[in-house]
Steps between C-alpha positions, in 0.01 A plus 500: 500500500731197475464201740789467749794294394527198723810312591575184308593162638859402445533316162625146543838431340575871452744615773583820303487701820749253654732526199508845344559729800817521700475457875745705696409376853648184637297186511576141602778367279553836335667744742555747210153466355422395142602663164230597246411238249603203719225270629477502880645181645201482739264408221372142517451266198164662432658847500338591831681686775605285793548817709144623445340598831834455682680787685814432294319601176646837379262796531537579129351169415188577698468835333444345159132421472383325189274715283405558136760771431794300636394147412319556172385198302810284543846453657675675210300820567577480874867447442515795255307733736705402809832523309412855391402591855830355627698707242303815581560477873877430491714756688653769274 
């Protein structure tokens, strides 16, 4: 039996989950959301979300929990994984 996979802490300076996915719901300053591959304008200088824990934060952002499969060993892995997920979930 394998030990359970635990969630990872967010990697400093990564922000892949705030860049690779599109966000279709409106948020402050972006009434149309955000296109895929564009860094969220709500990232601070340390690539941390300024909307974290705020009601304005889009639900899709809260649904992305850092973990070994998504984050991998580095930002490049996370960007590749999330970009593939974005492409696979685009409407027909």
